[in-house]
C-alpha positions in Angstrom: 30.7 32.0 -2.9 28.9 30.9 -6.0 28.6 27.3 -4.7 27.2 28.5 -1.4 24.6 30.6 -3.1 23.5 27.7 -5.2 23.3 25.5 -2.1 21.2 28.1 -0.3 18.9 28.5 -3.2 18.4 24.7 -3.4 17.6 24.6 0.3 15.0 27.3 -0.1 13.4 25.5 -3.0 13.3 22.2 -1.2 11.7 23.9 1.8 9.1 25.5 -0.4 8.3 22.1 -2.0 7.9 20.5 1.4 5.7 23.3 2.7 3.4 23.0 -0.3 3.2 19.2 -0.2 2.9 18.9 3.6 -0.9 19.5 3.7 -1.5 16.6 1.3 0.3 14.2 3.5 -1.4 15.5 6.7 -4.9 14.3 5.8 -6.5 11.2 7.2 -6.8 8.9 4.2 -7.8 5.4 3.2 -6.0 3.0 0.8 -6.5 -0.6 -0.1 -3.8 -3.3 0.2 -3.8 -4.2 -3.5 -7.1 -3.5 -5.1 -10.7 -2.9 -3.8 -12.8 -4.4 -6.5 -16.6 -4.0 -6.6 -18.5 -7.0 -5.2 -15.3 -8.3 -3.5 -13.7 -8.1 -0.1 -10.6 -6.0 0.6 -8.2 -5.0 3.3 -7.9 -1.3 3.7 -5.7 1.0 5.9 -6.8 4.3 7.4 -3.6 6.3 7.6 -3.6 8.9 10.4 -0.7 11.4 10.7 -0.1 13.5 13.7 -0.3 17.2 12.7 0.5 18.7 16.1 3.9 19.4 17.7 2.6 19.5 21.3 0.0 16.7 21.4 -0.6 13.1 20.5 -3.5 11.5 18.6 -5.4 9.4 21.1 -8.6 8.5 19.3 -9.9 7.9 15.8 -13.5 7.4 14.8 -14.4 6.2 11.3 -18.0 6.5 10.3 -19.2 4.2 7.5 -21.4 5.3 4.6 -25.1 4.5 5.2 -26.1 4.6 1.5 -23.7 1.7 0.8 -23.6 -0.3 4.0 -21.0 -3.1 4.5 -22.1 -6.3 6.1 -18.6 -7.5 7.1 -16.0 -5.3 8.9 -13.2 -6.9 10.9 -10.4 -4.9 12.5 -6.9 -6.1 12.9 -5.5 -5.9 16.5 -3.0 -3.0 17.0 -0.6 -2.9 20.0 -1.5 0.1 22.2 -5.0 0.6 20.9 -8.5 -0.6 21.8 -11.0 -1.0 19.1 -14.8 -0.9 19.2 -17.1 -1.9 16.3 -20.6 -0.3 16.3 -23.4 -1.9 14.4 -26.8 -0.4 13.6 -30.1 -1.6 12.1 -30.5 -1.0 8.4 -33.5 0.9 7.1 -33.3 -1.4 4.0 -32.0 -5.0 4.7 -29.2 -6.4 2.5 -29.1 -9.8 0.8 -25.7 -11.3 0.8 -25.0 -14.9 -0.4 -28.7 -15.6 -0.2 -28.9 -14.4 3.4 -30.8 -11.4 4.6 -28.8 -9.0 6.7 -30.7 -6.3 8.7 -27.7 -4.6 10.4 -24.3 -3.3 9.3 -21.3 -1.6 10.8 -21.8 2.1 11.0 -18.7 3.1 13.0 -15.3 1.8 14.1 -13.5 3.6 17.0 -9.8 3.2 18.0 -8.8 4.5 21.4 -5.2 4.7 22.5 -4.3 2.7 25.7 -0.8 4.0 25.6 0.9 7.1 24.2 -1.1 7.1 20.9 0.4 8.7 17.8 3.1 11.0 19.0 4.3 14.2 17.2 6.3 13.3 14.0 4.7 9.9 13.6 1.7 8.3 11.8 -0.3 5.1 12.3 -2.2 2.8 10.0 -5.5 1.2 11.1 -6.3 -1.9 9.0 -9.7 -3.3 8.4 -11.1 -6.2 6.3 -14.3 -5.0 4.7 -16.9 -6.4 2.2 -18.7 -7.2 0.2 -18.0 -3.9 -1.6 -20.9 -2.4 -3.4 -21.2 -2.8 -7.2 -23.3 0.3 -7.9 -20.7 3.0 -7.0 -17.1 4.0 -7.9 -16.1 5.1 -4.4 -16.9 4.9 -0.7 -16.7 8.1 1.4 -15.9 7.8 5.1 -16.1 10.5 7.7 -13.3 10.4 10.2 -12.9 12.3 13.5 -9.4 12.6 15.0 -9.0 13.5 18.7 -5.7 14.8 20.3 -4.5 14.5 23.9 -5.1 18.2 24.4 -8.8 17.5 23.7 -8.6 19.1 20.2 -10.9 17.5 17.7 -10.4 17.5 13.9 -13.3 16.4 11.7 -12.3 15.0 8.4 -15.8 15.0 6.9 -15.9 17.4 4.0 -16.8 15.8 0.6 -14.7 16.7 -2.5 -16.9 18.5 -5.0 -16.3 18.1 -8.6 -14.4 21.0 -10.2 -13.6 22.6 -6.9 -10.4 22.8 -4.9 -9.8 20.2 -2.2 -11.6 21.2 1.1 -9.6 22.0 4.2 -10.7 18.8 6.0 -11.5 16.3 3.2 -13.2 13.0 4.1 -11.3 9.8 3.3 -12.3 8.3 0.0 -11.8 4.7 -1.1 -11.8 4.3 -4.9 -13.3 1.0 -6.1 -12.0 -0.8 -9.2 -14.0 -2.8 -11.7 -15.3 -6.2 -10.5 -13.0 -9.1 -11.1 -14.0 -11.5 -13.9 -14.0 -14.6 -11.8 -15.8 -12.8 -8.9 -13.6 -14.6 -6.4 -11.3 -12.7 -4.0 -7.6 -13.6 -4.5 -7.9 -15.1 -8.0 -5.8 -12.3 -9.4 -3.2 -12.9 -6.7 -3.1 -16.6 -7.5 -2.6 -15.9 -11.2 0.2 -13.4 -10.4 1.8 -16.0 -8.1 1.6 -18.7 -10.9 3.1 -16.2 -13.4 5.9 -15.4 -11.0 6.6 -19.1 -10.5 6.8 -19.7 -14.3 9.1 -16.7 -14.6 11.3 -17.9 -11.8 11.6 -21.4 -13.3 12.4 -19.9 -16.8 15.0 -17.7 -15.2 16.6 -20.6 -13.4 16.7 -22.6 -16.6 18.2 -19.7 -18.4 20.8 -19.1 -15.6 21.7 -22.8 -15.7 22.2 -22.7 -19.5 24.3 -19.5 -19.3 26.5 -21.0 -16.5 27.1 -24.2 -18.6 28.0 -22.1 -21.6 30.4 -20.0 -19.6 32.1 -23.1 -18.2 32.5 -24.7 -21.6 33.8 -21.4 -23.0 36.5 -21.2 -20.3 37.5 -24.8 -20.8 37.8 -24.2 -24.5 40.0 -21.2 -23.9 42.3 -23.2 -21.5 42.5 -26.1 -24.0 43.3 -23.7 -26.8 46.0 -21.9 -24.8 47.6 -25.3 -23.8 47.6 -26.3 -27.5 49.3 -23.1 -28.5 51.9 -23.5 -25.8 52.6 -27.1 -26.8 53.0 -26.0 -30.4 55.5 -23.3 -29.4 57.6 -25.7 -27.3 57.6 -28.3 -30.0 58.8 -25.8 -32.5 61.7 -24.7 -30.2 62.7 -28.4 -29.7 62.9 -28.9 -33.5 65.0 -25.8 -33.9 67.5 -26.8 -31.2 67.7 -30.2 -32.7 
């Protein structure tokens, strides 16, 4: 009886934790693959969970910030989804790599060509974006999620400092400090080089350990043979 009560209490506690944490996972959010450094390019994923039990998500619109426009936005193809990239003229042209750019991507729209995101599932929508601005610590996107029953959920509310999270918060991409080299992928190259050195060192260490073990076993066998030989020799002398 005591064990069953403990199990029941544990189940209730677990359900309470899931109920409290569910809203946090239900938001449309954006996260980089690796880091999103200022002045660099990055691959980001817009994660879209389905919050409904009786409808599928069939459309996602992501509006880009106009105060920090991005000159380059490239979507990755996704099976079962059509993608449309919308560009608009900039009120203030950008200069990127010495070239003046007078338009930027203002919206990316994904529309399901199949079942969409069914109940109980989520979908990631990847984009390659850049160059990221250097005069802000974050980019705020406004997302609109449409369901198969025509319901529309607008994830457009900004997070105000010192206040609770809004009901429908806008996806926010945090930007890290600019890389010292200023070249995308340099950190990854250094990490790969470090990993290679570590692997080579580990291989060398493993080889040394294996050799030492073999020599140790050989020494034990030789020693045992010597002891056995000595015992036999002693018995022969005694019998003689």
